[in-house]
N, C-alpha and C positions, 0 to 999 in steps of 0.2 A: 566526797566529791560529787558534783552534779553529773559528770560524765566520766565514763571509763573508756580507755582506749584499747583497741585490740590490734594485734598483728594477725593477719590471715595469710595462709600459704596455699598457693594453687599449683597443682601438678598437671601438666598437659601431657596427654598420652596420644601418640600417633598424630599429632598436629591438630586434630579436628575436635576432640572432645575435651571439655574442661570440667573440673569439679572443684568445689571449695573444700579444703581440708582444714581441720581445726588444730589449734595448738593449746595445750593444757594451761591452766591458770598459773600466773607468776606469783607464787606464795613462798615466802622465805621460811625455811625449816632448819632446825638444828641438826648437825651431823653428830653421830656417836663417835667417840674417840676410843682408841684401843687402850686398855689398861693392863696389858699382859706383855711380859718380856721374857723371851726364852734365850738362855745362854747355851750355845752349842759347845760340844767338845769336839774340836776339829783336829784331825790328825795332821801334823806338820809335814810339809814337803818343802824342798829347797831347789826347785828348777829356776832357770834364768831365761831371759830373752834380751837380746841386744847384741853387741859386738864384744866378744870376750878375749880379743887379741890386742896387745899393746901395739899400736900402729907404728909404722916406720918413720912417720913424720910427726911434727908437733906445730901448733899454731897458738898465737896469743889468746888467752882467755881474759886476762886483766893486765893492763899496763898503765903507764903514766898518761898515755893518750886517751884511753877510754876503757871502761869495763863492759864486758860482753856476756850474754847468755849464748852458749853454744850447745848443740845437740843434734841427734839424728833420729829419724823415725824408724820404728821396728814394729812387727806384728806379733801379738801374743796369740797363742792357739787354744787357750783354755780359760774359763772363768776362774778368777783367782783374787787374792789379796796381796798387794805390794808390800814387801818387807823392807827392802833397802835398795839403794842404787850405788853401784861401784863404778868409779871412773879413773882413768889413767892421767895423772897430772904431774907437772914438774915446775920448778921455780928456778929462775936464772941464777939466784944465789940461795943456798940452803937457808931456811928460816920458816917462820910460822905466820899464817894468815887465815882468816875465816873463809869458809866456803860452804856451799850447800847445793842440793840437787832438787829436781822436780820432774813431774810427768805432765805433759799436755796431750790432749786429744788431737790427733792429726786432722780430723775432719773439719773442726771448727776452731782449732787453736785455743780451746778453753783449758783453764788450769784444772787438773784432776787432783793433784796433791803435791806437797813439798816435804822434804826431809828436815830433820833437825840440822841446825848449823853446827859445824865442827871447826875447832881451831886446829888446822892441819900443820903438821911438821913436815915440810916438803924437803925432798932431795933435788939435786940438779938433773937427775935422769928420771924419765917417766916411771911412775910406780902406781899401783892400785891403792885407792882410798875408798872406804865404804861409809855411806851416810844412811842412817836408819830413819824410817818413818815412825812417828809417834802415833799412838791411838787417837782417834779411829783411823786405821790405815786405809789408803785408797783401794777401792774396788775396781778391778779390771775385767773387761768383757772379752770373751773369746772371739778370735778372728777380727780383732780391732787394731788399727794402727795407732800407736802412741809415739810422742816425741819425748825422748829421755834427754834431759838437759842438765848442764852444770853451770855454776856461777861462782866467782871468787872475788873477794875484796882485795883491792890493790892498796898496799901501804908503801913499799919501798923497792920491790923487785917484781919483774914480770912473771906471771903465772901462765903456763901453757897447758893445752890438752892434746893428747896423742890422737892420730887419725891415720886412716888409709883412704885410698880412692873409693868412693861409693857410687851408688846408683844416681841417676839424674835427679837433682834437687833433694837428695836424701838428707843433706846437711841443712841446719837452720841456725840463723844468727840474728840476734837483736842487741844493738848497743844501748845499754841502759845502766844508769848509775846503781851500784849495789845499795838497796838491799830488799825492797819490797817487790815480790813477784808480780809482773804485769799479767792482767787477765782481761782479754785474751793476749796471747803472744802475737806480736806483729813482726814476723821475721822476714829476712831475705833468705834465698835458698842457694845452695851450691852442691857440688858433687863430693860431699865429704861423708865418710863413715867414721864417726868418732868412736873412740875406745870407751864405751860406756854400756853398762847392762844393768838390768833390774832383776833382783832376786825376789821370788814371790812364793806364796803358798797356794797351791791349786785347791779349788773347791772339790772336796771328795764326792759331792753330790750336786748335780745341776738339774734345773727344771726347764721345761719347754711346753708348748702347746697348752697354755693356761687359758681357761675360759669357762663359760656357762652355756646352757642350751637355750638361753633367751637373752636378747639384747636389753630389754626392759622387763621388769617383773612386778606383778601385783598379786596379792593374795586371792583376789577373785578371778584372776586370769587363768590360773592353772593350779593344780593341787600340789605340785612339787617343782623343785628347781635342782638341776644337776650342776655341780661345781667340780671341775676336773683339772688335772695337771699330769704331765709325764715327767718321770724322774729317772736319771741315769747316773750310776755310780762308776767312777773311773777305777776303783780299787776292789771293792767288795760287793756283796749283794745287798739289795734294799731289804730292810728289816720290817719297818712299819711307819705309821704316821699318827699325828694328832691334828684334828680339825677344830678350828675355833671361829666364832662369829658373834655379832651383837644384834641378832634378829630381835631379841626380847627387850632391847634397850640397854642392857649391860653385857659386858663381854663374858662369853661362856666357852670353855674348852671341853671337847669330848675326851674320853679316856683313850689311851694309846690303842691303835688297831693294828694287828699283825698283818703283814703282807706275805708271810711265809719264809722270807730270807733265802729264797731259792734262785732269784734272778737279779741281774745287775740293772735291768730296765723294768720299771713298773709304772702303772697308772694308778693315781688316787682318784676315785670317782665317788663323790659324796652327794647323796640326794637328800634334800631337806624340804620340809614344808615351811613356807614363808608366812608368818603371822603379823609382820609389821604393818602399820597403817600405810596409806598411800602417801606419796611424796616424801619418802624417807630414803636416805642413802645407807644401805646395810653393808658393813665391812666383813670380810672373811679372810682366813689365812690357813695355810697347811704347813706343818713342820714334819720333816721326814728324816729318819735315821737309817744308817746301814748296820751291818752285823757287828761292826766294831764300835758302834755308838757314836759315829760322826754324824752331825746334824746339819741340815740346811733347811731353808724355808722360802716361801713365796714372799715377794713384796706385798704389802697390804692391798687386797682386791676390793672392789666396790661394785655393787649393782644398785639400781634405783627402782623403787616400787612405784607403780602407776595406778590410777583408779580403774575400776571395772570398765570394760569396753562400753557398756551402756552409758556410763557417765562421760567417757571421752567423746562420744558422738554428739553430746549436747554442745550448744554454742558457748563454750567456755574457752577463752584464749588468754594470752598474756595481757596483763594490765600494766600499762606504762603511764608515767607521769607527763609525758610529752608526746604530741602528735609527730614529732620529728625523730622517733626512735630508730628509724632505719635510714631515711633519706636516700640520696641518689647513688652513692658509691656502691661498688660491688660488695655484697655481704652474704650472698647465698651461693652454694655450689654443691656438686655431687662428688663424693670421694669415698673410697673404702666401703662401697655398698651402702652408704648413708647420705641423706640430705642434711646439709648444715646451714645454719642461719645465725649470723652475728647481729647484735643490736646493743643500744645503749639505754640506760635507765638511770634514775636518780631522784633527788629531792628538789633541787632548784636549779634553774638554768645557769646562773652566774655565781654560784657558790663553788669556788675552786675545789676540786677533788670530791665534789658531791656526786659526780657521775660515776657510773660503773658499767663496764662492758661485760657482756655475757655471750655465750653461744648455746644453741640447742641443736639436737640432731634427731633424725628419724630414719628408720629402715624402710618405711612405706609411705611417708608424708602424711600419715593419719595419726599414728601414736608417737608423740614427741617426748623427748627427755625433759627432766628438770633442768633449769638453766645452770650452766657451768660458768662460774665467775672467771674472768680473764685477768683484768686489772682495773684500777681506778682510771677515770678519764677526766678531762678538763671540765666537762659539763655533761648533761644527760641528753644532748642532741646526738642524733645518729651520725652526723659527720665527724664525731670524735673518733670513729673507728672505720677502717677500711680493711677488708679481708679479701685478698686477691689470690685465686687458686690457679696454679699452673704446674703441670708435669709432676704431680704427686706431692707437692708442697703447698701449704697455705702461708702467704706472706701477710702478716698482720701489722698495721701501724696504728698507733693511738696517740692522740694529743693529750698531754697530761702535765701536771706539775711534779716536782718543783721547777721553777724558773722557765715555764712555758717551753716544753720540749716535745718533739715528736719521737716516740719510741718505736722500735722495730723488733720483730721476732719472727723467725721462720719455724714452721713445724710440719710434721707428718701426721695427717688425720688417720686414725686407726678404726678398725671395724667395731671396736667396743665403745666408741664415742669419746675416747681420750685423744689427746694430741701429744705426740712425742716432739718436744721442742729441740731444735738444733743447738741451742746454747743454754747455759744454766740460768740466765736471767735476761731481762729486757736490755736492749742496747740503744744508745742515742743515735738516731739517724740524722736529726736536724735540730740543733738548739736555736731558740729564738729568745734568749734571755732579755734582750733589750727591747723587744717588741711590746707595744701597748695596744695594738690592734691586730687582728688576725682573721682569716677566712678559712676556707676548706682546704683539705689536702687530698692527694691521690697517690696510689701506689702502682708501680708497674714492674715488670720483670722482663729483661731482654731475652733474646733467643738462646743465650748461653747460660741463663739462670742468674745473672747479676741483677740485684734489686735496685730500683730507682724510687725516689719519692719526689713529689712536687707539693709545695706549700706556699700559701700567700700570707704575708704578714708585713708589718711596718711599725714605725714609731708613732704613726697617727693614721687616720683613715684617708688622709690626702697623700700619704707617702707609701702606699702599699707596694710590695714587690712580689713578683712571681719568682720563687727560688726553687731550684732543682738540685738534687744531690744523688750520688750513687756510691755503692760500696766497691772496694777493690777486690773483694772476695765473693765467690758464688757458692760458698759452703755453709751459708746460714749465719755467718758472723759478719757484723757490720763494722767495717773500718773505712772511713770516708776516703774516697779516691782523691788523688792529687788533682788540684784545680777546682775542687768543690768544697762547699756549696757555691752555686753559680746563679747570679741574677739573670733571668731570661728576658725580662721586659721592664721598661720604665714608663709604661702607659697607665700606671695605677689601676691595673686590672685586678679582679677580685676572686678569681677561681681558675681552676685548670684541671685537665685530666691527661693521662699518659697512655699512649697506644704502642704496642709492641709490633715491630716490623722485622723482617729477616735480617740476617748478617749483623746482629747486635745494633741495629738501628732503632731509634725511638722517636716518637713524635709527641710534642706537647701542644695541646689545644688550650687556649686561654680565653677567659670570658669576663665580661662585665655587663650588668643589666643595661638594656637599651643601647648596646654598642655591638658592632660587628665582631664576630669571633676572630681571634688571631691564632697563629700557629708557628712553630719552629721545628725543623727537622734536625735530629742528630744522626749523622750519616755513618756512625760507627767510629768516627775519629774526632769530629768537631761539630759544633752547632752551626747551622746555616742561618741566614738572615730571617727576620720576622716577616710573615706574610699574612694576608687576609685569608681566612677560611671560608667565610660566608659573605654573600652580598647583602643579606638582610641583617637586621639587628635582632638580638635574642631577647626574649621576654624577661623582665625583672621579676624575681620571686620574693626578694626581700628588699623593699624599697629603701629602708634606712641605710643598709650596707651596700646598695647597688649590686647585690649578688644575684646569681641565677643558678638553679639546679635543673634547668630545663634542656639538657643535652646529654647525648650518649654516643659512644664511638666504639668501633671494633674493626680489626683488620682481617682481611682474607688475603693471605700471601703478602704481596707488597702494596695492596690497595686498602686504603682506609675508608670506611663507611661511617657517616655521621648523620644523626638526626637532631633537630632542635626545635623549640617552640618559638615561632616568629613573634617579634614584638608587636603589640597592639591588635593584630587580627587573629592571633593564636593559631596560625597554620602550622602543622607539623611539616617541617622542611627537611629534605634529604640532599646531601652532597657527598661526593667521593673524591679520593686523591690518590695520585701516584707521583713519585718523584720526577718522572719524565714529563707528565702532563699538567701537574699542579692540581688545583681544586676545580671541580666541575661547576657548571651552573646549577641552580637550585631546582629541585622537583618537589612539588607539594604532594605529600603522602596523604594528608587529611586536612581539609580546611576547617576553620572556625571551631577549634576545640574549646579550650578554657585556659585562663591564666595559670591555673594550677596543674595543667596537663602532665607535667613532669615526665616526658617521654624517656623510655629506656629500651635497650635493644640487646638481642642475643643472637648467636650464630649456631646453625645446625651444621656441624662439621662434615657430616656424611654427604650433604648435598650442596653446602655453601649457601643455602638459603638463609635470609635474615628475617627475624621476627621483631616487630616494633610494638610497644605497648604504651598507652597513654590513658589519662583519666579525663572524664567529662560527665557532669550531671550525676555524680554518685555511681558511675559505671566505669569499667575498665574495658578498653577495646584493644584488638590486635589486628595488625596487618602484616602480610608476608611479601618479601621481595624475592622473586625467583632468580637464582643465579644464572640459570640457563637463558632466560629471556631478558634479564636486566630490568624487569618492570615490577612495580608494586601492584597488588590486587586492586580492583576497581573500587571495592567497598570493604570496610573493616568488619571484623567479627566481634560480637559482644562476648566478653569473657566472664565478667562478674557484674551483677547488679547488686550494689551494696545498700540499697534503700532500706531493706528490712533489717539491716545490721546497724542502723543509725547513720548511714551515709559515710562516704570517704572522709578521712580525718585530715582535712585541709582547712587552713584559715581559721582554726579554732583557738590558736594561741595568739591572742591579740597583740599586734605590733611586731610579731616575729615571723612574718612571711607566709607565703603560700607554699607550704612545705613539700619537699620531695617525698611523696608518700609511697613510691614504688621502688622495688629493687628486684632485679632479675639475675639468674645465673648467667655467666658469660657465654656458656655453650649449651647446646642441646645434646642429650645423651644419645647413644647409638640406637636405643629403643624409641627415640622420638620424644622423650620426656624432658621437661625443664622446670625449674622452680621459679615461681613469681610470688614475692612477698609484698603485702600492702597493708595499710593501716586504716581502720574504721573507728567511728565513734560507737560506743556501746551505751545505750540510754537506759537499759534495765538489766 
């Protein structure tokens, strides 16, 4: 290629000093795979959790009217493996019908496992019936709530389940025709404690406090790496362990190492010299046994090797195939003591599924991880992905195929660079199967943690619709709320963004190039009428699609603050909004910037000061709005001069717009730092 593209990342410390930090090269490498399987001898236990009393009342499980899944949530207190579920059932007339049971995770209603189907010979009075799990049996986590449910096939006589009064919303019900388990469960709740319990085998040994003494590791960075875990036996003392890893390229296990057999709690601390080359994911694992030879092991652990520090400090960054790898939506944030950045890459802009979404992370904004693959996307443009961070969770939405779909997933960023997802797989937030034209999307989360999405699509470019949708759950599971998806506007607008307000209110800003911005308020109950947001028109950044990526908004309490690039004269304009006063008149933050200015904005929550960034003449500038005075600074501050880096990466993808080349974290951290990602051309 004649030019390579870079993503650069800037970290601002204490508001006044800026430095350019580097991201290591995007080079695909193979991962080693584990070729070792250990079969433990686990001592059997038979404890239960659930409700082990046959209730005084019974209620229909399956009848001629409908078949139902019924169950209650209970908490298990130890790590274990589920063996069976026992439930109290009866039949209006004695006879035989099929039935089965399952376990769902209460936090997100995802299916954990289901039992074998049994042809039950029912009596007319409630009696216990047991349903066994087949291998591999479900794994249960200590101090976690699960929903234990039963389901029966109706043929000729009503089948009922016993119950007593339970805690508020302890009972769960979903009417669904027998026989494929829904995932997730979409129940209604009631105060029922059904007579159902799970028999399980407790893990004789459990682990915790797993980690290494380095977030990233390279052979030239240090001479050794410590890998550790804490082990606790519920029955006997810890005897010893086996350590294994694939540092050499093939899996190797050490010999068994004794821990003495004198304590029920032990640490395994393994120090090794890393010899793998840079940009390699090295896997490791530890197996531990007790004095009765019961075994347990870690899930497969991974660390990533990085180049020597001297190499990292060179101008070597991610190489992308598109200048639009980040674009305007939120894609960077700080969580779990790490900086995070999402982006898209791929092979060709309109080869469906050619795009791929990745994220990287860094503990210091200097040394960056190898890209972690997230999922395929519709194309390699950055607007394929939006990563919105709020209150400990990242909400990721990605446009992808099949059938032109917006996918959703919530996760918890971890300090080791992994993300613990709230659901087992991606969920459909907004399908657009019939659309043949589409624009950007945005993600928002209301004050109670309910996710929202906004997407623009239509059957043609002349029939584009701004569509919004939300989930009825705030537990990370997407189940579309009643009344959604909803078309917000019929003015053939081409983009939009969502702003979070107090009391579950949301605001949708809608844009179209060379038109005034529009908006609608959701007041927590219903959507209000469409109103003008700006007096001026917004600059077009993609003329063929009449799209614009030249605006950014954020709320402070109940006030929305918005900046945009004004059409034709390229002034960066500022307006604000409250529900009582509406939208203010415009204030010019900076005159005569550039068509590709792509302004973005973030909030310093400690002071409520706002920071705006924009591009001009291969440079990035910043201005601050003081919350106490309500005024912007008289002149901007130069943040980055990208001339020596080949210039800012705008307008180099012919015919595809003056790309939104900036992305900034939504908030400033308590130490005054925030992340700014931008793209440059690399000419050598």
